[in-house]
N, C-alpha and C positions, 0 to 999 in steps of 0.2 A: 526865354521870357525873362525880363528884368526882375530882380528881387526887390521887394519893397517891404519896409518895416512900417507898420501903421503908426506906432508910438514907441519911441526909444525909451527904455527904462534901464536901470542898472544892470539887469540880466543881459539885455542885448548888447550893451556897451562892453561888458566884460567878455561876452562871447566874441565880439569883433576883435578885441585886443588879443584874446587867446588865439584866434584864427590867424592873426598876423604874427603870433609868437613873439610878442613884445612885452616888456615890463611896463609898469604904470608910468615910469619916468620916460621911457622910450616912446610909448603911445602918446603921452602928453606933448612931447616935442614934435612928434609926427603930425599931430593935429594943430599944433600952435597954441596949446592951452597949458595951464599950470598943472603940475602933478597932483596937488591937493584937490583941484577941481575934478580930475578924472576919478580919484578915489572917492570923492563925494558922490559923483554920479553912480558909481558902482554900489554905494551904500544905500542908495534910494533917494537921493536929492533930485527934485524935479528938474528936468532939462529944459532950458529956455529954447524958444523957436530957433535962434541962431545956432545953438549947439546941435539941435535936431538936424538942421540943414547941413551942418558940417559933417555929421556922421552919415547922412544920406549920400553926400558927395563922395566920402571916403569909401563907402561900401560899393558905390557904383563904379569907382575907379579901381577897385581891388582886383588883383589877378584872379584867374579862374580857380586856382587851388585854394586861395584864401576864402573866396566866396563859397566854395564847396564845403570847406571845414566849418564855416560860419553856419550855413544852412543845416548841416548835419547835426550841429550841436544844439540848434533851436528849431526843430521841425515844426513845433506847434505855434511859434510866434512869428514865423516868416510867412509872407504872403506873395504868391505869384500874382502879378498885376491882373486885376479883374476876376479873381477867384473868390468863392464864398467860403469854402470849408476851412481853409487855414486861418483866415481872419476870424472866423467863429471860434476856432480852437484856441487862438491866442487870448481872446477875451474871456473864454470860459476858464482857462488856466488861472488868469488873474482873479477871477471871481471865486473860484474854488479855494485859492490861497487865502483870500480874505475871510472866507467862511470858516476855514480851519482855525483861524485865529480867534474866533468868537468864543467867549467864555463857556457858553453852554455845551459846546462840542467837546470840551475837555473833561466834562463830568463823567461821561460813559464811553467805553470803547465801542466803536460801531461794529455790529455783527449783522451782515446781510442775511435776509431770510434764506432758508435752504432752497436751492435751485434757482434763485433769482438771477444770478449772473449767468448761469448756464442757459436759462430760458431766453434772456436777451441776446446772448450769442447765437442761439438758434434762430431768433428773429433776424439778426443781422445777416445770417447765412441764407435766409429765405428770400422769396420775391415779394413778401408782404411789405406794405408801406407804412402801416400804422400799428402801434403797440399800445395796448390799454393796461394801465396799472391802477388797481383800486384797493380800497381798504378803509376801515373806520378812522376817525380822527385819532391822531397820536400813535398810529401803528408804524410810523417810520417811512412813509412813502417818499417824502422829500429827501430824507437822509439817504435813501436807497438811490434816488436819481443822482445825487452828488457822488455817491460811491461808484455808480456805473460810469458816470462821465469821467471820473478820474481813473478808474481801473481799466476802462476799455479805450482810453485815449489813443492807444497804439493801433486800434482797429477801426476807429471811427471818430469823426469830429462831432462835437455836441454844442448845442445852444440851450441855455437855461432861462426859461421865462416863468413868471408867476402871474396868473390871471389878475390878481388884485392890483398889480402895478400898471395895468392898462386902463385907459379911459374907455368905458364901454361904448360911449356915444361915438367915439372917433376910431374905434378899433379897426385896424387893417393889418391882419396877421402877416400877409406877404411883405408889407413895408417894414414891419418889425423884424422879420427874418433878415431882410437886406440890411437894415440899420445895424443889427447885431454884428454883421460881418463887415461893417464900415463901407457899405456900398449904397449908392444913391438909388432911390426907388423909381425915379423917372416919372413920366406922366401916367403910366399904367404899371403899378408895382407888380401886378400879377404876371404881366408879360415880361417884365424885367427879370422876375424870379424864374420864370420858365427858361429864359436864355442863360441865366447864371447857373441854374441847377444842371443844365445840360453839359456844363464844362467841369462839374465836380470831379476831382481826381479820386475821391473815395467817399464812402457813406457819410452823410451829415445828418445827425439825429436832432430834431427840434423838440425839446422837452417843454411841454406846457403844463405847469403844475398849478395846483390849487383850485381845480374845478370842483366847486362844492354845491352848486345849485343846478337845477334843470335849465334855468335861463342861461347860465354860463355855458353849460354843455351845448345848448342850442346855438348860442352865439359863436362860440369857438368852433363847434362841429361844422356849422354851415360854411365857415371860411376855410377850414382845413379840407372839407369836402371839395370846395371849389379849387383849392390849390392842387390836391391830388388829381382832380379831374383835368386841370389845365397843364400841369407840369408832369409829363410822363417819365421823367428821369427816375430810375429805380434807386438812385443814390440819395435822393432827398426823402428822409423818413420822418415820422412823428411819433413821439411818446406822450400820450395823454394821461395825466395823473388825476384820477377822479375819486373824490371822497364818497363813501357809502355809509349807511343806506341813504336814499333808496337805491334800488338795483339800477345798474348802468343799462341804458337803452339808447343805442345809436341808430336805430332803424330809420329815423327821419333823415339821415344823411347817407344815401345809398352807396355812393362811391367810397366814402370813408369806411362804411361797414364791410363792403366787399374787399377792401384793402387791408382789413384788420387781420392780425396774426392769430392763428390758432395752432396749438401744439400738434405735433404729428399724431394722427389717429383720432383727432377730435371729431365728433359726429354732429356737432351743432354749430351755431354761428359764432361770432366773436366771443372769446373767453378771456377776460382780463386776468392778469396775474394778481392774485389777491394777497395783500400784505396782512397776514393773520397774526394774532398775538403770539408771543413766544410760548413754548411749552414751559412748565415749571422748571424743568431741568435746564432749558436754555436761559430762562430768566435768572436762575440761581448762578449760572456760570458768568453771565454778564455782570450781575450785581457784585459777586465776590471778587471778580477780577478787577473791579473798579473801586473796591472798598479801601478806605483810608481812615481807620479809627472808628468807623460806625459799626452798627450791628451786622452780624452775618445774615444772609438771606433767610436761613432757617429760624432765626430769632424774631423775624417779623411776624406780626399777626397773620393768620391764614388769609383773611380778607385782603390785607395789603399785598400779600404775595400774589393773589389772583389779579388784583388791579395792576400790579407792577409788571405783569406780562406784556403790557403795552409800554413801549419805550418812553412816551411822554410822561406817564405817571411815575415810572421809575426815575425819570429825570427830575420831576418835581419833588419827590421824596428825597432824592439826593441833595437837591438845592436847599431844602428846608432843614436837613439834618435830623437829629433825633426828635426834635420838637414836632416834625412833620409826620412822624409815624403814628398813624391813627388806628383805632379799632373799628372805624366806620367801614361798612361793607359796600359803600356806594362811591361812585366816581366823584359825586358832588362833595361828599364828606371828606374824601381824600384831598381834593383841591382846596376845600375850605381850611382844613387843618394846615396844609402847606402854606396857604396865603397868610393865615394868622401867625404862623411861625416866622414869616418874613415881615409881615406888617401887623403888629399887635392890634387887638380890638380897640376901636376908637381912633386909630391913626387917620389923619386927615386925607390920606391918599385913597382910602376905601371909596369915599364919595367921588373923588376926582376920577378914579379908574372906572367907576360906574358911569360917569358922564362920557368918558372916552369910549366905552363900549356902546353906549346908547347912540353916540354920534356916528361911530364907524359902522354900525349895523342898523341904521334907521329903518331900512326896508323890512326888517324882521319884527318890528313892533306893531302889534295890532292897533287898528285905528282907534279903538275905544280906550287905549292906554297911552296914546301919544301925548307927550309933555315936552315943553321947550327945554333945551340944554344950552347953558351959557359957557361951559368949559368943554374941552375935548382934547384935540390933538396937541394943545399947548401944555398938557400935563408935564411938569418937570420930572426929570430923572433924579432920583434920590437914592442914597445907599440902601441896599436891601431889595431894590426893585428890579435888578438886572435879570432875575429869573422870570419876571413877569412882563416887562416892557423894554423896548429898546428904541434908540433914535434912528430915524430914517435918514436918507441922504439929504432930504430937503429940510432937515432939522425938526420935523414933527415926530411925534411919538406913536408907536404902534405896539400891539401885544406880540410877545415872542411866538405865540401860537394861537390859532383860532379858538381852541378850547378854553384858553385862559380868558379871552375876551367874552366868549359865550357864558362863562361862569359869572362874570361881573354883570352881564346883561340879564342873565337869569335871576340874579339876586334883585336887580332893579325891577324886573317884571313881577316877581313874587311879591315885592313890597307894594307895587301898584295894585295887584290883584287883591291883596289883603285889605287894602283901603276900600276897595269896592265891595268887598264881602260877597254874600250870596245873591248878587244882583244879576239882572239880565245882561248887563254890560260885561260882567265877569265871564258868564257862560259864552257870550259872543266872542270874547277874547280867546277863550279856549278853542272854540271852533275855528277862528281865524288862524290861530297859531298852528293848529293841526293841518289845515289845508296847505299852509306854506311848508310845513314839515314833510308833506307828501311829495314835494318836488325839490326839496333842498336839504342836503346833508347838514348844512350849517343851521338851518331852522329846526331840523330834527334834534340837533344837539342842544339848542336853546330850550326847546320844548321839554326834553328829558331832564335837563338840569333844573328847569323851573319847577317841574313836578317834584323832584327830589328836595328842593329847597322848601316848598310848601308842605311836603310830607313831614319834614322835620319841625316846621313852625306852626302849621295850621292844617293838620290832616282832615279836620272836619270840613273845611272849604272844598277840598278835593272830593270827599265822599259825597257832599251835596251836589257838586258838579256832575259826578258820575251818574247820579240817579235823577238829574234834572230832566224834565220832559223836552227841553230844547237843546240838549246836548246832541251832537250829530252822531247817529248810529253807524254811519258809513266811514267816518274819519276820526273825529275827536275821541269818542269813547273807546274804539279798538286801540287807538294809539296810546291813550292813557293807561289802558290795562297792560299793553305790551311793555310800556316804559316802567310801570309799577312792578311787573313780574321780573324784568331784567335788572331793575334798580333796587329791588327788595323793599319797595314802599309798603307802609303799614296801613294806608287808608282803605285798602281793599279788604273790607271786613266780610264775614259771612252774609250780613244784611245786604251789602253792596253786590256781592256775587249773586245772591238770589234775585235781586232787582234787575240786574243785567240779564240773567238767564231768562226771566219772563219776557224781556224785550226781544229775545231771539225768535219769537214766533212771527215777527214782522218780516216782510220781504226786504231783501237787500241787507240782511244782517249776517251774511256769511263771514265777513271779516271779524265781526263781534264774536261769533261762535268760535272761530279759530283762536282769538285772543283769550276767551274765557277758558277754553280747554287746556291752556297752559298752566292753570292754577290747580295744584293738587288739592287745595281746600274746597274746590267747587263741588266735587261729588259728595263730600261729607256735609257741605252746606245745604245741598238739595235733599239730603237724607233719603227717605223712601221714594221721593220723586226722581231720584237720580237715574235709574234705568229707563223710565219712560221718557225723561227729558233727552237722554242720549239717543234713544231710538227715534224720538221725534225729530231731532235735527238731522239724523240720517235720512229719514223719509223726506224731509223738506228740502235739504240741500244736496243730497246724494254724494256723488264722487268728489265734489268740491270740498267736503269736510272729512273724507275718508282718512287722510293722513293724520289729521288732528285727533280724530276719534281713536285711531290705532295707537297713537302715542299716549293718549289718556288711559286706554285699557292696559297697555303694556307697563306704564310707569306709575299709575295711580291706583288702579283697582286691586283689591285683595281677592282671595278666593271666594269669599262670601258674595262680594259685589259682582264677580264674574258669573256666579251661579244665578244671581238675581237678574242679571242682564239677559242671560240665555233663556231663563224662564219666561221673561217678558217678551222675548223676540217672537215675531210672527214669521215663521218660515214659509208661509204662503205668500208673503210679501217678497217679490223678487229682489228689491233693493236691500232689504235686511238680510235675506238669505245669501245673496251674492257677497255682501260685506263679510258676513260670518265665515263663509266658505273661503274667501280670499285670504282671510287672516286667521284661519283655523289653528295655526301654530300658537296663537295667543291663548287658546282655550284648552290646551293640553291637560288632560286629567278631568277637568270639569266639562269642557266643551265636547269631548269625544262621546259623551253620553248621547248626543244628538247627531253624531257623525253619520249614522245610517240614514237619517232623514236627508242629509245633504247629498250623500252618495246616490240616493234614490230619487232626488228631486226631479220633477218633471221638466224643469228648465235646463237646457244644456249649458247655459251660461253659468249657472250655479256650480255644476259639476266641473266645468272648465276652470272656474275660479278656485275650486278645491285643488286642482292640479297645480295652478300657480302658487298656491300656499305651500304645498308639499315641496315644490322645487324652488322656492324663493331664496333658499340659502340663508334665511334669517333664524333658523333654529337647527339644532342637531337632529338628524333623522332618527326616529325611534321605530320600534316594531310596528306600531299601528300605521305609521306613515308608509312603510313598505307594503302593507296590506292594502292601504288606500290606493297607492300607485298601481298595484297589480290590478285592482278593479278598474281604474281609469284607463289603463293601457288596453283593456279589453272591452271598453264601453261600446255600446251599440252605435253611438253617434260619432261620426268621423271627426267632428269638430272638437270633441272632448279628447279623443285620442291624439289629435294634432297638438292640443294644448299640453297634454302629457309629454309629447315628444320634445317640446321646447324646454322641458325641465331637466333633460338628461345632463346638461353641462354642470348642473349644481349637485348632482348625485354622486355618492361614492362610486368609484370606478367599477367595482364588481357588479353592483346593482345596475348601473347605467349600461354596461356592456350587455347584460342579460336582456334588458328591455330593448336595447338598440336593435338587436337582431330581429326581434319580433316586429318592431315598428318599421324597419327598413323592408320588411316583407309584407307589410299591411296591404289590405285589399284596395286601399284608397291612395292615389298618388300624392294628394295633398299631405297626408300623414307622413308618407315616406320623405317628401321634400322637406318638411319641417324637421324631421329627425336628422336628415343630412345637414340641414342648416345649423342645428345644434352642435353637430360634430365640427363643422367648419369654424364656428365661433369658439368652441372650447379648445380645440387643437391639442387634445390630450392623446398621447401615444397609443394607449390601449384602445381608446374609442376609434382612433384612426385605423388601427389594425383590424378591428372588428368590422368597420365600415368597408374597408378595402376588400375584405374577404367576401362580404355580401355582394358588393357591386361587381366583383370580377367572377363570381360563381353563379349568381342568380340570373338566369337567362332573361327574365322579364325586364331587367334594367337596360338591356340592349335595345328594347323597344319603348323606352320611356317617352311620354308625350313631349312635344316641343317646349312647353313652358317649364318642364322639370329638367330637361337636358342640361341647360346652362349650369345649374347648381352641381349636378352630377359630374359634368365635364370639368368644372372648376376644381372640384375636389380631386379628380384624377390628375389634372394638370399640376396642381400644387404639390402632389406627392409622386410626380413623375411615373404615373401608372397608366398612361395612355397606351404605351406599347404599340402593338399591331392592331389595336381596336380601330374600327372604322371611324374616320373623321367625319363628323356630322355638322349640320348647321349649328347645333348646340355647342360643339367644340369651338367654332369660330366666335360665337357670341361670348362664350366664357373667356376665351383668349383675349378678345377685344376688351371685355370688362376689366380683366386683371391688368392689362397694359394701361388702360385709361385711368384706373384707380391709382396705379403707381405714379402716373404723371400728375394727377391732382393732389397727391400726398395722402389720399384717403387710406391707402394700403401701403405698408412698408414691406416689400418683399426682400427676403435674404438674397444676397448678391448672386449666389449660385442658382437659386430658383429663377431670378430675373434673367440671368444669362441663358438658362435652358428655355425659358419662355420666348426670348428674343430669337433664338435659333429656330424654335418651332414656328414662330410667326413668320420668319423670313421665307419659309416654304409653304405658307398658307395659300390656299386658292382664293382667299378673300382679299380684295384690294384694300378694304378698310383696315383689316388686321395688319397687312404689310405696312400700310401708311402709318398706323399707330405705332408700330414697332420702330419705324424709321424716326418718328418724332421723339420717341422715348430715348433712343440710342444717340440722337444728335447731341453733340456737346453744347453746353449752355455757357455763353460768354458771361463773365461776371458783371460786365457793364450793362447787359440787357437780358436778364433772366426772363423766363417764360411769364407772360402776363396772364393773370387770371382771367378766364373768359367772361366770368360774371362781372368782374370789375370793368373789363373792356366794354361790355354791353351797356353797363350803367353810364359810361362816359358818353353814350349817344345822346344823353340829355343836352339839348341845345345845339346839336351838331347838324340837324336836318338830314335825314337819310331817306332813301327810296327803297321800298319793298314791293316787288312784283309778285302778285298772287297768281299762281298757276292753278286756277280753279278750272281744270280742263278734263276732258274725258279720255283722251288718247295719250299714251306715254310718249310716242314718237313726236306728236305735235308739241307736247310739253318740253321735250328735250330741245327741239328746235328753238322755241321761244326762250328757254332758259339760256342757251348759248348767246342768243341775240341780246337779251337783257343784260347778261354779264358783260358782254363786249361793250354795251352802251354805257356801263357805269353804275348799274343797279347795286345797291349795298346788300340787299337780301333777296333771296328767291324763296318764296313760300310755296311749299308743296301742299296744296289745299285739300280739304276733306273729300271733294268729288274725285280727285285724281287718286287719292289713297284708297278710296272705296273701289275704284275701277282696277287699279294696278297693284294694290297692296303697298306695304311699306318698302318693297323693293324700289318703288318710284323715288323714294328719298335718296337711296344709294345711287341710283342712276343719274338723278339730277346733280348730286354732289360730284359724281365722277365727271359729268359733262362740264361743270363749272367749279373746279376744285378751289379756286381762290375767292369765290363769293360765298358768303354765309348763307346756309340753307336753313329755313324755318319749317318745322313740321307742325301742321295744324292738326291737333288731336282733339276730337270732340267726344267728351264723355263726362258725366257727372260723378264718375266713380273710378276706381282703379288708377289713381293718379300716379303711383309709383310704377306700375306696370306700363302705363302709357309712356312715361319718360324713358324707362329702360329700353323699350322696344324702338322708340324713335331715335335715341342716341346710338344704339347698336346698329341702326340702319344708316348712320352717318349724319344725322341732324346736328347742326351747330346751336340751334335755338329751338325751344319747344313752346309752342303757343297752345295753351289749354283753354278750351271753350266748354264750359259746363261746370267744373268743380268750383264751389264757392264756400264750402265748409272748411273750418280750420284743419280738421283731421285729414281730409283728402288733399288739400293744398300742402300741408306739412309733409305728407308722404312724398308728394311730387318734388318738393323743394329738397328734401333729403337726398333723393335719387339724383337731382340736378347737381347738388354739391359733389356727390360721389363721382359722377361721370363728367363733371366740368361743363355742364350746359346751362345757360340761363333759362329761367322759367318766366314766361310772359303770360299774364292772366287776363282773359276777357272779363270786362266789368259788366255784370248783369244790370239792367236798368233798375232792378229792385234793390241793388246794393250800392247805389251811388251816394254813399254817406262817408263822412270823415272817419267815423268809427270803424267801418268795415275796411276802408283803405288802409288806415293805420294798423289794423289787425293783420292784414295781408303783408304789410311792410315788415312787421315784427316776425311773421312766419318766415319771411325771407324771399318773397318773389322779387324778380329783377326788373319788371316793367308791367305796364298795363296796356290793354288794347280796347279800342272802341270799335266794335264790328257793327255793320249795318246790313240788314237783310235786303238783298238786291230787289226782292219782290215787293218791298214796301216803298220803293222810290229811291232813285239814285241821287247822289250829291245832297243828301238831306242836311239842312242847317241844324237839325237837332243833334246830329252826330258831332258836329263841331262844338256845339254848346256843351255837350257831355264831356268832350275832350278838354275843353277849357275848365270845366268844373274839376275834373280829375286832376289836371295838371296844377291847379291852384292848391291841391291838397296833398301833393306828393312831390318829391324830388327825383323820382324814378322816371325813365323815359316813357312817353305816352305815344302809342301808335294809333293812327286813325285810318279807317277804311270807309268807303261810301260811294263807290262807283265814280271816282274822280277822273278828270281828264285835263289836258293842257288848257282848256278854256275856263276852268274853275279858278280864276285869278284870285278871288277873295280867299279861297281855301289855301291855295299854294302860298300866298303871301302872308298867311296867318302865322302868328307865333304861338298858337295853342296846341301844336303837335310837335313831336320830335322825329317820328317816322311816318311817312305818308305811304299808305298801301294802295296800289292801283292794280286793277285786274284787266277787264275787257279793253280798256284804252290801249293796252299793249298786246294782250294775248289774242284779241280779235282783230288787231291791225293787219292790213295786207302786208305792210313792211314793219315787222316788230322791232327791228334794229332802229329804224328812224323814229318810231313812236317812243321807244324806250329812251333813246338819246335825248329827244326833245323834253321829255318829262324829267329826266335826270338833270339836264341843264337848268331847268326851272327850279327844281328842288334844291340843287346844290349851289345855285346862285346866291342863296342865303342873304337876302337884302338887309336883314337885321339880325345880327348874331345875338341870340337870346340865351345866354348862359344864366339861367335863373331857375 
């Protein structure tokens, strides 16, 4: 393929001369130019089109060895015609070089966060497509992306984008990616990108920086979701840089979420790499290594040292010099001192920079404070402003960092609020600001800085707002208190705390309670009412405030206050007693006077909570804890003993081994199973030895029930202790689980253990186990790593798939129809509940074996036991699990966790009572992979209500939506509808005299896809 240089610069010119092994004079003569012209090109003089053309011709005519030397010397600026990666790399290199020359980058040496480079390298080596990077303003997120793009250029190509540089109304991320690589977008940029990304020679990481609002995340996330969905190339990756708070939530973008990288062993959904502040030791090292005549880090006020742990604030102090070193303990005070050091009070640019901030962030200004602005981006650059503003490529001016602009906007808003005084419009402005702060990190920054400014100039206004009857209890007031606590504001007086505490009696005040409990002064402000107030919020809000109350007790209450709290507690109240038992370690000394009451409490939940407290690992085990644990291990209720069993991994080895033997020989198998689970999690040698001794000598373990066998066999397999023991169904289940978890990355097995398991699996009598072993042992090509099954399922959105429901009574009939449907092109075979009830879960394995290339769905009907349902179906060979029944967060969460562990998508039936945006969004956040609308065949087939429900659900989610309802080839309106992604048919195929013909006709109609609806 011919080599092409997008734009000739001095570097490429010199590289071509060196490749020809010519002097400047010889090269000039060779090209027909003057020697001075060649030297000028190499020094950076812009090359005219005629010169560019001459160099193009010379490169094209160069011998093969010259071209090889040229390409080797400039690997990142050369482009093979029609490729995306190398063109991107060339532009990125130029961009990084210009960034290195900026004055602000010379003030501090860059030090990447610990583990940041290694984590991204792990991402590049994985099959994940999206990497999330988050952190507060000023934490060095952008600098980190530049460092990664430069430092990892040998491993991947990078594109660097900033959200603020894009026009939101005309944003087309696919077209921007192509433009960055100097490629045309064509009529359909998404299709063009799909073609270009398929020819990438190596990974290309698209960095999208500056996502600071929920609106930006939604806009960018939606398009990235579509790109990841449309372009299956594993070499096109994304790195999204998101400012926090608020917390990052990508659940509205299902394919993006499924494609997000999580570190090995992660047990939840996407986990962004968080750019946290430096430690004081790290900050000292950075400061002192960049010092040139200024004070040493240890000479700075302690408040400045804490603030300087964020790179931005250290940068500002550096820019301001000694005059910027403030004794203020707030970010606002630090920025103000630094600004005043650069621009003395009364300087005319203060007003102009306020106008610039107001114009550039108009969307953050409350409607009641909106005022016209006559100046803005035309603000001139003057000496001393380089640390605050800079010129853009279009000649306009922008702030060097969002926080600087937010500071000037906060000062303007504080001024406008002071003008309005204690009016209704001022309170309305606070409420409006808080609502925006809930969905925007930038608005959150402005809100906090505005409060800091007002606290310094007019704290009475803030105090009045906090106690105003119209201040929002759900948003504005909690956020004001959090900002006051974190920023050290003084307006929160004892009077304000008492007034806010009284308002906690209202419903919906849980966030207010959490915010109030941060203040150490609250308890003293409440005086004698403190214990009753604390117990009152426990009763009203329960588990939702447990953590906040725990922190208050642990960090604020003295011994006398603890005694008063215990004296006021009603142990007959299950909520109070459970809280005290769960956190009994907080009441050591004073609390143990009532320990006997908790140990003898009639509710097993209270006693189980006491076990969690003893084994929480949050305190040093003392003599009384040992006695408590002894009582709990021998408790009459098996559920309490099971809770005690789970604490073993937190206990000192000697004590844990003593109780382990007792618990592994318990009269209840659930207790035994929990004890063994604790050993598996802890993986401590002494515990392992003790457990092996019991399992190999206690004859009852050889007759363990089926639901306990997998854990026991898993333990024996991991420690190579199967020996000559009889291979049971539980052995196969355990082996399957270990192999699958290794494939999904949930479990990292030592190489020797994995090799042993693969050998064992190769001789297994289970077809599923052998199949799993073959998949794990198969080499993975770098160009096509294993695709995540959940991501693949979520791609079904808009693809129109056919699912044949085998709701049959006889397994042989079902197998016949399954083969016919698979041959006809069905995408899914659903093993329905009637067949599972008749033939058991073995039906799932038999169907999978009959049609191994077709995805098998197991329909599991239960309102409980979500985790067990998923495990059982996956171990039987199901590729997808359809749950009908569970609708609570806890049951679905357990199912989703098992689905992640075993690599099976979880599809959830939507009850008619839960057809709400809130419930669907909650299930998305939990992590389900799709929704299904099921129709009871006895209520009437082809019901139009089912399609209407599907339409409603599909309008509220980006996940695939499956639709059932007794449909056949005559239901043209249903088949032609764009309101479903997977059409489920049953009797139209299963009861057909010729199932192959019926399935083929249905598949042709479904796959005809008259209107591709990727939306």
